[in-house]
C-alpha positions in Angstrom: -31.3 8.3 26.7 -29.0 11.1 25.6 -29.2 12.9 22.3 -25.5 13.9 22.3 -23.2 13.2 19.4 -20.4 10.8 20.0 -16.9 10.9 18.5 -17.5 7.5 17.0 -20.3 8.3 14.6 -19.8 7.0 11.1 -18.8 9.7 8.6 -20.4 9.3 5.2 -18.2 10.5 2.4 -20.1 10.8 -0.9 -18.7 11.8 -4.3 -21.3 13.1 -6.7 -19.1 13.4 -9.9 -17.3 10.6 -11.5 -13.6 10.3 -10.6 -10.7 7.9 -10.5 -9.9 8.3 -6.8 -11.0 9.9 -3.5 -9.4 10.5 -0.1 -11.8 9.1 2.4 -9.8 10.0 5.5 -6.4 11.7 5.8 -5.8 10.2 9.2 -6.1 6.8 10.8 -9.6 5.3 10.7 -11.9 2.3 10.2 -13.7 1.7 6.9 -17.1 0.0 7.4 -18.2 0.0 3.8 -17.8 1.4 0.3 -20.2 1.5 -2.6 -20.6 3.2 -5.9 -20.8 2.9 -9.6 -18.3 2.0 -12.3 -19.3 3.5 -15.7 -16.2 2.2 -17.5 -14.9 -1.2 -18.4 -14.0 -4.0 -15.9 -11.3 -2.7 -13.5 -10.1 -3.0 -9.9 -11.2 -1.0 -6.9 -8.1 -0.4 -4.7 -8.0 0.7 -1.0 -4.7 2.3 0.1 -3.5 2.9 3.7 -2.2 6.4 3.1 -2.9 10.0 4.2 -2.7 11.4 0.6 -3.2 10.0 -3.0 -0.4 7.4 -3.6 1.7 7.4 -6.8 1.2 4.8 -9.5 2.9 1.5 -8.8 2.1 1.6 -5.0 0.7 -1.8 -3.8 -2.8 -1.4 -2.3 -4.0 -2.8 1.0 -6.9 -4.4 -0.8 -8.0 -5.1 -4.4 -11.5 -5.8 -5.5 -12.5 -6.6 -9.1 -15.5 -4.6 -10.3 -17.5 -5.4 -13.4 -18.0 -3.0 -16.4 -20.8 -0.6 -16.2 -22.0 -1.8 -12.8 -22.8 -0.9 -9.2 -20.6 -2.3 -6.4 -20.9 -2.5 -2.6 -18.5 -3.9 -0.1 -19.4 -4.2 3.6 -16.6 -4.8 6.1 -19.0 -5.8 8.8 -19.3 -4.7 12.4 -15.6 -4.4 13.0 -14.7 -2.7 9.7 -11.2 -2.6 8.1 -8.5 -0.6 10.0 -6.2 1.8 8.3 -3.2 3.2 10.2 -2.3 6.3 8.0 -5.5 7.2 6.2 -8.0 5.8 3.7 -7.7 6.4 -0.1 -9.8 4.6 -2.7 -9.1 4.6 -6.5 -9.7 2.6 -9.6 -6.9 0.8 -11.3 -6.4 -1.1 -14.6 -4.1 -3.6 -12.8 -4.5 -5.5 -9.5 -0.9 -5.9 -8.1 -0.2 -2.2 -8.0 -1.9 1.1 -8.7 -2.3 2.0 -12.4 -4.8 4.8 -12.1 -7.7 4.6 -14.5 -10.1 7.0 -16.1 -12.4 9.2 -14.1 -15.3 6.8 -14.5 -16.2 5.7 -10.9 -18.4 7.0 -8.2 -17.5 6.4 -4.5 -19.5 6.5 -1.3 -17.7 5.5 1.8 -18.7 5.0 5.5 -15.8 5.4 7.8 -14.8 6.6 11.4 -11.6 8.4 12.3 -9.8 6.8 15.2 
């Protein structure tokens, strides 16, 4: 058995301070899971397939409703969710398109660049 590090090891991307968004990867990759805490009101967690923070009104790749003042955790299973440009997560007050919210969320992602 080898102790060498492979290129496919999962990258953990934590964010200690509360924020309204975070760039997980600025290049193509696979997201295996995301978790965190929402300290604000009920809102939406949005995942965007972009290499940099998108402007408001951009349609996300995925919307997930998160309850007020609660923890959340999403597992994308053994195959993960593929992103072609990059992976950006943010909160939004609307589901159909990004309407950035307050800096009241914590994000922790598990991803692999491809």
